[in-house]
N, C-alpha and C positions, 0 to 999 in steps of 0.2 A: 504494500500500500504506500501511496505517497500523499503528502499533504501539499496543497496549493497555497498561494498567498491568502486565500479566503479562509483557510483553516479547515476546510472539509477534506475528508479522506476519500480517495478514489482507489479502486482496485485495478491493477494492470494485469492483463493476461498475456503471457508470453508463449510463443510456440515452443513445443518440447525441443530440447537440445539433443541433437544426434551427435554421437561421438564418431570421430574419424580416427582410424588406426593406421599408422604407417609402419611397415616392416622395415627395420633398420638393416636387418640381414635377411635376404630372401630365404624362404623355406627351402630346406634341402629336398631335392627331388632325385629319384632313381631312374636311370635309363631303362629301356626295355631289355637291353642286354644284361644289365646288372640284375634285374628282377628275374630274368630267365636263368641266369647263373646261380642265383641264391635259391631258387625253388626247384631247379631241375626240369622245369617245364619248357616246351618248345615255344619260341616267340610267337609263332602263328597261333598256338593255342591261347596264349595270353591275349593276343589281339582279338580272338573270338570271344573271350571272357569280357573284354571291354565292350565289344559290340552287343553282347547279351546283357550288359549292365551289371555283371557280377562284381566288377571292380571298377573303381573310378580312376580315370587317367586324364591328363591334359596334354596339349601339344605345346612344345616349346617354340621359340622364334624360328627355328629351322624346320618345324613341321614334324618333329619326332615325338613319339609318345614318351611322357615322363609320369612317374608315379610317386605317391606319398611314401614316406619311409616305412609305413606299416603294410605296404602292398604284399611283401612276401608272407606275412602272417595271414592276411586275408585270403591269399591264394591257397595257403595251406589248409585253411578252413574249408574252402570250396572243394579241394581235392579229398579231404577227409569225408565230407558229406557224400561226394561222388562214389568213392570206393567203399566206405564203411556202410552206407545205407543203400547203395546201388541206385542213387537218384540220378536222373538225367540232368543235364545242365540247365534246362529250362525250368525245372521244378526247384532247383537249388536257389534261385533268386527268391522264390516265395518263402522257402524255409529260412533263408537269411533274414528276410524282412520280418518274419514272425519271431525269430530269435532276438533280433534287435528290439522289437516291440516289447517282448517279455522282459528284457534287460532294463528298458526304460521304466516299465511299470514297477518292477522290483525295486529299482533305485528310488522311485517316487514314494513307494511304501516305506523304505528305510528312512528317507528324509522326513516323512510325516510322523515317524515314530510308531506307526501301527505295527502291532505284533500279531503273528499268526502262530497257532499251535503247531503247524506243520512247517518243516524246513523248506526253503526254496527248492524247487525241483531241478534247477540248473546247477 
């Protein structure tokens, strides 16, 4: 609130402030060759996973695929679902989405302090 010369108080409404974040150091990215070497998967199979939406990737300035540092772990999870449960790659996307949703719900329950008599199933 501000007061004018007349002594009356007036309320000012300001637009919400949005924060802007600048990365001082660019996030480390892994090349397709690095991810393939760490996972033992063929680069063409990794490209197929990107096309199916099983793993996120970006293109660098030269047009090459680059991945987040956790990409090998994500690909390991995809391969475990494929071999361990005999799921095809199309259904793995649905299973990953459901597992992520369960993780978010369990985290929300933990934050809220709600207790269950049963342990989490995951």
